[in-house]
C-alpha positions in Angstrom: -3.4 -24.5 -2.7 -4.7 -21.0 -1.9 -2.6 -18.2 -0.4 -4.1 -15.1 1.2 -2.2 -12.0 0.3 -3.0 -9.0 2.5 -2.1 -5.4 1.5 -1.9 -2.9 4.2 -1.2 0.9 4.1 1.1 2.1 6.9 -0.2 3.9 10.0 -0.5 7.6 10.5 2.4 10.1 10.5 2.6 13.7 11.3 2.8 14.4 7.6 -0.5 12.6 7.2 -2.1 14.7 9.8 -1.1 17.8 8.0 -2.0 16.4 4.5 1.6 16.7 3.4 2.8 14.5 0.5 5.5 12.3 2.0 6.6 10.5 -1.1 10.0 8.9 -0.5 10.9 11.0 2.5 11.6 8.6 5.4 8.9 9.9 7.9 8.3 7.7 10.9 4.9 6.8 12.5 3.3 9.0 15.1 1.7 7.5 18.2 -1.6 7.4 16.5 0.0 5.4 13.6 1.6 2.9 16.1 -1.8 2.4 17.8 -3.5 1.8 14.4 -0.8 -0.7 13.5 -1.2 -2.5 16.8 -5.0 -2.6 16.5 -4.7 -4.0 12.9 -2.4 -6.7 14.2 -5.0 -7.5 17.0 -7.7 -8.0 14.4 -5.6 -10.3 12.4 -4.9 -12.4 15.5 -8.6 -12.4 16.4 -9.3 -14.0 13.1 -6.6 -16.5 13.5 -4.3 -15.1 10.9 -0.6 -15.8 11.3 1.8 -14.6 8.6 4.3 -16.8 7.0 5.8 -14.0 4.9 6.0 -10.3 5.6 7.2 -7.7 3.0 7.4 -4.0 3.3 8.6 -0.8 1.6 12.1 0.1 3.0 10.8 3.3 4.5 10.5 3.3 8.3 6.8 4.1 8.5 6.0 1.0 6.5 8.5 -1.3 8.2 7.3 -0.3 11.7 3.7 -0.9 10.7 4.6 -4.2 9.2 6.2 -5.2 12.5 3.5 -4.0 14.8 0.7 -5.6 12.6 2.4 -8.9 12.1 4.2 -9.5 15.4 7.5 -9.9 13.5 10.6 -7.8 14.4 11.6 -5.0 12.0 14.7 -7.0 11.3 12.6 -10.0 10.2 10.5 -8.0 7.9 11.7 -8.4 4.3 12.0 -5.0 2.5 11.7 -4.5 -1.2 12.3 -1.2 -3.1 9.5 -1.9 -5.5 7.1 -1.3 -2.6 8.4 2.2 -1.9 6.1 5.2 -2.2 5.8 7.1 -5.5 8.4 9.8 -6.0 6.6 13.1 -5.8 9.7 15.0 -6.9 9.0 18.8 -6.8 5.7 18.6 -4.8 7.1 16.3 -2.1 6.3 17.8 1.3 3.5 20.1 -0.1 0.1 20.2 1.4 -2.3 18.2 -0.8 -5.1 20.9 -0.8 -2.6 23.6 -1.7 -1.1 21.9 -4.7 -1.3 23.8 -8.1 -4.3 22.6 -10.1 -2.3 20.8 -12.6 -0.4 18.8 -10.0 -3.5 18.0 -7.9 -5.3 16.9 -11.0 -2.5 14.5 -12.0 -2.2 13.0 -8.5 -6.0 12.4 -8.5 -6.4 11.1 -12.0 -3.1 10.5 -13.8 -4.7 8.7 -16.8 -6.8 11.7 -17.5 -4.2 14.4 -17.1 -0.8 15.2 -18.5 2.2 14.1 -16.5 3.9 16.7 -14.3 7.7 16.9 -14.8 9.7 15.4 -11.9 6.8 13.2 -10.6 7.1 9.5 -11.1 4.5 8.4 -13.6 1.6 6.3 -12.6 2.5 3.9 -15.5 6.0 3.4 -13.9 4.5 3.0 -10.5 2.1 0.3 -11.7 5.0 -1.5 -13.6 7.3 -1.7 -10.6 4.6 -2.7 -8.1 3.3 -5.2 -10.7 6.9 -6.6 -11.1 6.8 -7.3 -7.3 3.6 -9.1 -7.6 4.9 -11.2 -10.5 8.0 -12.1 -8.6 5.9 -13.0 -5.5 3.7 -15.3 -7.7 6.7 -17.2 -9.0 8.2 -17.6 -5.5 4.9 -18.8 -4.0 4.6 -21.4 -6.8 8.2 -22.7 -6.5 7.8 -23.0 -2.6 4.3 -24.2 -2.5 3.6 -26.7 0.3 0.0 -28.1 0.0 -0.1 -28.9 3.6 0.9 -25.4 4.8 -1.3 -22.7 3.3 0.4 -19.2 3.5 -0.8 -15.8 4.7 1.3 -13.1 3.2 1.4 -9.4 4.4 2.5 -6.6 2.2 2.9 -3.1 3.8 3.3 -0.1 1.6 2.0 3.5 1.0 -1.1 5.2 -0.3 0.0 5.7 -3.9 2.0 2.6 -4.1 -1.0 0.7 -2.9 -3.1 2.2 -5.6 -0.4 0.9 -8.0 -0.6 -2.5 -6.6 -4.5 -2.6 -6.8 -4.3 -1.5 -10.5 -1.6 -4.2 -11.2 -3.9 -6.9 -9.8 -6.2 -8.7 -12.3 -9.5 -7.4 -13.4 -8.5 -3.8 -13.9 -10.3 -2.8 -17.1 -10.1 0.9 -18.0 -13.1 1.7 -15.8 -12.0 -0.5 -13.0 -8.4 0.9 -13.1 -9.8 4.4 -12.6 -12.0 3.2 -9.7 -9.2 1.4 -7.9 -6.9 4.5 -8.3 -9.6 6.7 -6.7 -10.3 4.2 -3.8 -10.1 6.1 -0.5 -7.1 4.7 1.5 -7.1 5.8 5.1 -4.1 4.8 7.3 -4.0 1.0 7.9 -6.6 0.2 5.2 -6.5 -3.5 4.5 -7.2 -5.4 1.3 -6.9 -9.1 0.3 -6.2 -11.0 -2.8 -6.3 -14.8 -3.0 -3.4 -16.3 -5.1 -4.5 -19.7 -6.5 -3.3 -21.8 -9.5 -0.9 -19.0 -10.5 -3.5 -16.2 -10.5 -4.4 -13.4 -8.1 -8.0 -12.5 -7.4 -9.2 -8.9 -7.8 -8.6 -7.0 -4.5 -11.2 -7.1 -1.8 -11.5 -4.3 0.8 -11.5 -5.6 4.5 -11.7 -2.3 6.3 -14.2 0.5 6.2 -14.0 3.0 3.3 -12.8 6.1 5.1 -11.3 9.3 3.6 -7.6 9.2 2.8 -7.1 12.3 4.8 -8.8 13.4 8.0 -10.9 16.3 6.9 -10.5 18.2 10.2 -6.7 18.2 10.0 -6.3 20.5 6.9 -4.1 23.5 7.4 
């Protein structure tokens, strides 16, 4: 049996509008972000997609997006710490365009640049998000019902979503770099099909838009 696994970045926050690195700060959605999440949910329903499982980062912006996009209550959404955003450490809250060159280079291309002290490494991020995917795979296989195909929604953050994309199959060295650099505007959606114990490479379902709105820079 095939299971559709949908990956969704959370909706917009005020930090996003100002291009500030949120990291693990618990920043809530703004009204634009709530509208984006509702519109995403409407598109799922138009396609007849009903979710049997909904997972989210524990941070409020992801949980609320998960609720609005799935139709589940925030209390029904299952949170998992492995889906939390990267820990930006000393640069959390800083404006992306104003980062020191070394920090910005590492955020953009961590495998080509030296790690920055205090920032969670990309390798660790890929390991923990990959661990979630492996756990989900085992759980799907153990509970598989051939008469009831599943649609799974996973709601996370920009960098954590990059980590999930890299952790999915088919990420050669070249592909890993491409997936890390993939633009992830708010409420970007990707899908992987889980079948016979294996995830398919991620497929983008939304337009490729810039991660940040260019007109909103400070």
